[in-house]
N, C-alpha and C positions, 0 to 999 in steps of 0.2 A: 771620581769626584770624592773628596773628603767630607765627612759629616761629623761634626762635633755635637755631642749631646752631654751637657754639663749642667750641674746646680750650683749655685753660689750662695753662700751663707756668711753672715757677719759672725765674728769669732767673739766669744763671751769672757774668755780667761786665757791664761798663759798654759793651761794644763796640757796642750798639745806638744809643748816644747820638749818635754821629756821623752815623747814618742818619735820625735824627728829623726830620721836616719840619714837624710842628706839635706845640704843647704846650698842653693845655687843663687849667685848674684845674678840680677838682670837689669839692664838698661833697654829701654824701649821708647820709640817714638812713632808717629804717624805722618804719612805722606799726604793724607787728606784729614780734613777736620769733622767734628761731629756735624756742624751745620750741613755739610755737603751731603753726608751720609743720611741724616735724618730728614733732610729735606727733599730727598729723592734724586739729587743731581748726580749721585754716585751710588751704586747698589752694594758696594762692599767698603769695608775699612782696609787700608794698605798700612801694614806695620813693619817696622824693622825692630829686630830684637837682637842683642847680644846678651846669650846666658852663658856664663862660665867662659870656656874657650871657644864656643860655637857661636854662630851667627845665622839668622834666618830672615827670609822675606815671608810675610804672612798675609793673606787675604781671608777675610771672613764676610760672609753676607750679612745684609743689614737686618734680618729678621730679629726681632727681640724674643726672648725666651730661652728654653733649654736646648733647642735644635737649630743649627746654623750649618751651612756649607762653610768648609775651612780647607784652605790650601797652604801648605808650608813648604818652603823651598830653602835650602842650605845655600849660604852666600859666604864668601871670605870675610873675615873679621875686619879686615882693613877697608873693604867696600861698605860694610855695615856701618863702620864709623863715619864714613864719607856721608853715607845716606842719612844718618842721624842727624848730620849737620843741616840737612835739607828739610827736615820735619817741621810741620806746623804745630802750634801750640807748645806746651811744656813737654818735657821728657819725664817719662815714668822710671823711677828708680826703686827697686824693691828687692827683697831677698825671698826666695821661694823654699820653703820648707817642705819636704816629702814626708808624709805620716801615713803609716798603714793603720787601718781600723776595720776590724771584722771583715776582712776579705777584700777590701777596695783601698785604693791609694788615693789620698787627699793632698791636694797641693794647698798649703797655706801660705799666702802672700802677706808678707809684712813690708808695708810701704815705707819709704824713706823720702827725703826732700820735701817738697811741697805737699805731698800726701801722707807724710809721717802721722802715725797716730792711728791710721787706718790699717786693720788687719781683716782679711777675709779668706774664706776657705773654700775650694771648689773641689767636686768630684765629677769625673768623667765617667759616663755610663755607656754601656754597649747598646741599651734599648731605652726609650723615653719612659717606659713604665718599669724599669728594673727596680727592684726593692733594694734598699741599702740600710744600714744601721747608721743612725745620727750620732755622732759623738757628744758627750755631755758638753763640750766646749764650743759647739756649734750652736749659733742662736737663730735669729731670723732669717728665713730664706729671702734673698735679694736678687734672685734670677732675672725676674722681670723688671727690675728697677734700673733704668738706664743709667742713673747716676753712678752705679758702682761699676760700669763697663770702663775699662781701661782707656777707651778712646774718649769717653766723657771726662775721665780724671785728668787727662792731658789737657783738655780745654778749660775745665773748672775744678782745679784740685782741692781736695779735702780740707787744706789749710784756710781755703776762702769761704768754706760753708759757715754760715751762721749757726748757732746752736739750734734755733728753731727749725732750721732746714734739715739739720740731722734728726731731730725728734719727729718732725712730720714725715719724713721719708722712711724712717723706721717704722711708724705706725701703719704705713700704707702696705707693708709687705706682709707675707704669710710666715707662720711659724712651723708649717709642716713640709716635709719633703714632697 
């Protein structure tokens, strides 16, 4: 069984761009929606993702927070395209930038399409209590904020958020790792 331990942060500036050593375009969608997962009818999200020249079917358990079960399976790209056509909600279009910072690999997701304007950074950890250095461009932690999960963004994209929704949500999250 795979376990994912990650923290997610809003990005406050473009300072990370100079340190990005790889950029991978990604398109992804979900075969189930947020209501089914959050309502308990399903215990995992089911995602199809094309990243660069590869494609994957991914399942993540529904727990909120930094630790969840995760299963990732390679699939042929042409089959992933067919599966994307079956997805519910909107598709997520983003560029993932890989940035090394003080011994850790950060993934900075720059969203496009209906989620354009949103940039978040994630760090995957080996242990839930693992120490890491927060880059100057990483702002508020949104790990526990459902709104920033890709599954939620597929159902309710960033472009549809009202200014007060963005501000209220940002105030509800922690500043610390």
